[in-house]
C-alpha positions as CSV (number, residue, x, y, z in Angstrom):
1,M,-14.3,13.7,-1.9
2,D,-13.2,10.0,-1.5
3,N,-12.7,9.7,-5.2
4,C,-10.3,12.7,-5.2
5,I,-8.3,11.2,-2.4
6,T,-8.2,7.8,-4.0
7,K,-6.9,9.4,-7.3
8,F,-4.4,11.5,-5.3
9,L,-3.0,8.5,-3.5
10,D,-3.1,6.5,-6.8
11,L,-4.0,3.2,-5.1
12,G,-6.2,1.7,-7.7
13,N,-9.6,0.4,-6.8
14,V,-9.6,1.1,-3.0
15,F,-12.2,2.9,-1.1
16,V,-11.3,5.6,1.4
17,E,-13.3,4.9,4.6
18,K,-12.0,7.7,6.8
19,I,-9.0,10.0,7.4
20,E,-7.4,10.9,10.7
21,N,-5.2,14.0,10.7
22,N,-3.1,13.8,13.8
23,F,-0.2,16.0,15.0
24,N,2.6,14.0,13.4
25,N,0.8,12.0,10.7
26,I,-2.2,11.4,8.5
27,V,-3.9,8.0,8.7
28,V,-6.0,7.0,5.7
29,Y,-8.2,4.0,6.2
30,V,-8.8,2.1,3.0
31,S,-10.5,-1.1,1.9
32,T,-11.5,-2.9,-1.3
33,E,-14.7,-4.5,-2.5
34,S,-15.1,-8.2,-2.1
35,R,-14.8,-10.0,-5.4
36,E,-14.2,-13.5,-6.8
37,V,-10.5,-14.4,-6.8
38,V,-8.4,-17.3,-8.1
39,C,-6.8,-19.5,-5.5
40,P,-3.0,-19.4,-6.0
41,H,-2.7,-23.0,-4.8
42,C,-5.2,-24.9,-6.9
43,G,-6.6,-22.4,-9.5
44,H,-10.2,-22.6,-8.5
45,T,-12.2,-19.4,-7.9
46,T,-13.7,-18.3,-4.6
47,K,-15.5,-15.4,-3.0
48,R,-15.5,-16.8,0.5
49,V,-13.8,-14.5,3.0
50,H,-11.8,-16.1,5.8
51,D,-11.0,-13.0,7.8
52,Y,-9.7,-9.4,7.7
53,R,-6.5,-7.9,9.0
54,L,-5.3,-4.4,9.3
55,Q,-2.0,-3.6,7.7
56,D,-0.2,-0.2,8.1
57,I,1.5,0.9,4.9
58,K,4.0,3.8,4.9
59,D,3.6,6.3,2.1
60,V,5.7,9.4,1.2
61,P,5.3,12.4,3.6
62,Y,2.9,15.2,2.7
63,N,3.1,18.7,4.1
64,G,5.7,17.6,6.7
65,K,3.5,14.8,8.0
66,S,3.9,11.0,7.7
67,I,1.3,9.3,5.6
68,I,0.1,5.9,6.9
69,I,-2.4,3.9,4.8
70,R,-4.3,1.5,7.0
71,L,-5.5,-1.2,4.7
72,R,-8.3,-3.5,5.7
73,K,-6.7,-6.6,4.1
74,R,-9.0,-9.4,3.1
75,R,-8.0,-13.1,3.4
76,Y,-9.9,-15.6,1.4
77,V,-10.3,-19.4,1.9
78,C,-10.6,-21.7,-1.1
79,C,-13.7,-23.9,-1.0
80,E,-11.9,-26.5,-3.1
81,C,-8.5,-27.0,-1.4
82,G,-9.1,-25.2,1.9
83,K,-6.0,-23.0,1.6
84,R,-6.1,-19.4,2.9
85,F,-4.5,-16.6,1.0
86,S,-4.5,-12.8,0.9
87,E,-5.9,-10.5,-1.7
88,K,-3.4,-8.9,-4.1
89,Y,-2.9,-5.2,-4.4
90,G,-1.3,-3.4,-7.4
91,F,0.2,-0.6,-5.3
92,L,1.7,-3.0,-2.7
93,P,4.1,-5.8,-3.5
94,R,3.7,-9.0,-1.4
95,Y,5.2,-8.8,2.1
96,H,5.9,-5.0,1.8
97,H,4.9,-2.3,4.2
98,M,5.7,0.6,2.0
99,T,4.2,1.8,-1.3
100,Q,6.1,1.9,-4.5
101,R,6.2,5.7,-4.1
102,V,8.3,5.3,-0.9
103,Y,10.8,3.1,-2.7
104,M,11.1,5.5,-5.6
105,H,11.4,8.5,-3.2
106,I,14.3,6.7,-1.3
107,L,16.1,6.0,-4.7
108,R,15.7,9.6,-5.7
109,E,17.1,10.8,-2.4
110,C,20.1,8.4,-2.6
111,R,20.8,9.4,-6.1
112,E,20.6,13.1,-5.2
113,L,22.8,12.5,-2.1
114,S,25.5,10.6,-4.1
115,H,25.4,13.3,-6.9
116,T,25.9,16.0,-4.2
117,K,28.9,14.1,-2.7
118,V,30.5,13.8,-6.2
119,L,30.0,17.5,-6.7
120,L,31.5,18.3,-3.3
121,K,34.5,16.0,-3.9
122,G,35.1,17.6,-7.3
123,S,35.1,21.1,-5.8
124,A,37.5,20.3,-3.0
């Protein structure tokens, strides 16, 4: 089941831990597997985890409900330079709290709205 949900959400290599279906929204708890990463500061590799943080990410609505992806975000510490840095995710640009799907959805809605306004002005 988790594999189907992961494919449906198109989030890459995340694992669905649990899903809460509330009155107004659906919360999908996801995490990733710990792996060796390259320090963006000095270029050395590390697998040492500093801590975890939860980040809520808004996704496009489904069936009239808001979708919230609650990501268990891993922060690493470099054993060489001591700097801390977050894991990178393909579906989530740095410092963003919405998936790419939300941005594309907003652009489509704006385009559709502006197209509708042009049509309405033309028929007036």
